[in-house]
C-alpha positions in Angstrom: -10.1 -34.6 38.2 -11.2 -31.1 39.1 -13.1 -29.5 42.0 -14.9 -26.3 42.8 -13.8 -24.9 46.1 -15.0 -21.9 48.2 -12.1 -19.9 49.7 -11.9 -16.3 50.7 -15.4 -15.5 49.7 -14.8 -16.6 46.1 -15.2 -19.8 44.1 -12.4 -21.4 42.2 -12.1 -24.4 39.8 -9.0 -26.3 40.7 -7.2 -29.4 39.6 -4.0 -31.2 40.7 -0.7 -29.4 40.1 -2.4 -26.0 39.4 -1.1 -22.8 41.0 -3.8 -20.4 42.4 -3.9 -16.9 43.9 -6.5 -16.7 46.6 -7.3 -14.2 49.4 -4.6 -13.9 52.1 -4.3 -17.0 54.4 -2.7 -17.0 57.8 -0.2 -19.8 56.8 3.5 -19.7 56.5 5.4 -20.5 53.2 5.8 -24.2 52.7 2.9 -25.1 55.1 0.2 -27.5 54.0 -3.4 -26.2 53.8 -6.7 -28.0 53.1 -10.0 -26.7 51.8 -13.0 -28.5 53.2 -15.6 -26.4 51.4 -15.8 -28.3 48.2 -18.9 -27.4 46.1 -18.5 -29.9 43.3 -16.2 -32.7 42.1 -15.9 -33.9 38.6 -14.0 -36.3 36.4 -14.7 -36.6 32.7 -18.4 -36.5 32.2 -19.4 -37.3 35.8 -20.0 -34.5 38.3 -20.9 -34.7 42.0 -22.6 -31.6 43.3 -22.9 -30.9 47.0 -25.8 -29.3 48.9 -24.0 -27.0 49.7 -20.8 -29.0 50.1 -19.7 -32.4 49.0 -19.2 -34.7 52.0 -15.9 -36.4 52.5 -14.0 -34.5 49.9 -11.0 -32.2 50.7 -8.5 -30.3 48.5 -5.0 -30.3 49.8 -2.4 -27.7 48.8 0.9 -26.1 49.7 1.5 -22.4 50.3 4.1 -21.1 47.8 4.2 -17.5 48.9 2.4 -14.3 49.8 2.2 -11.1 47.8 0.3 -8.0 46.8 -1.5 -7.4 43.5 -1.1 -4.4 41.2 -2.4 -1.1 42.4 -6.0 -0.2 41.5 -6.7 3.6 41.4 -10.1 4.9 42.4 -10.8 8.4 41.3 -14.0 10.4 42.3 -14.9 13.7 40.9 -17.9 16.1 40.8 -17.8 18.4 37.9 -17.7 22.1 38.5 -17.6 21.6 42.3 -13.8 21.4 42.9 -14.2 17.9 44.4 -11.5 15.4 43.5 -10.4 12.3 45.5 -7.9 9.7 44.5 -7.4 6.5 46.4 -5.3 3.5 45.7 -5.7 -0.1 46.8 -3.4 -3.2 46.6 -5.1 -6.5 47.5 -3.0 -9.1 49.4 -3.0 -12.7 48.1 -1.6 -16.1 48.9 -0.2 -18.3 46.1 -1.1 -22.0 46.6 -0.2 -25.1 44.6 -3.0 -27.7 44.6 -1.4 -31.0 45.4 -4.3 -33.5 45.6 -8.1 -33.8 45.6 -9.0 -36.5 48.3 -12.3 -38.2 48.3 
């Protein structure tokens, strides 16, 4: 069984036992989290699609840890003007293990 969830402004296809890196959640390590915004649920050939969310379906998971992604460098330059700007960014994430899809 798999589900499409909406978390942190992005959509993820998840199934039981899968590890997932999503946008930073305000939850401590080991804490249980649930995702109510389920867009679709499927098993085999059958698929239930919500409008916009499927009623009565939640995805439960456990927070494994928090971290930061690799640095992304942004470099801006205007030729022949002496304008150069370098900026770095590291996105924070929460690693979640999907335990169960209920509903």
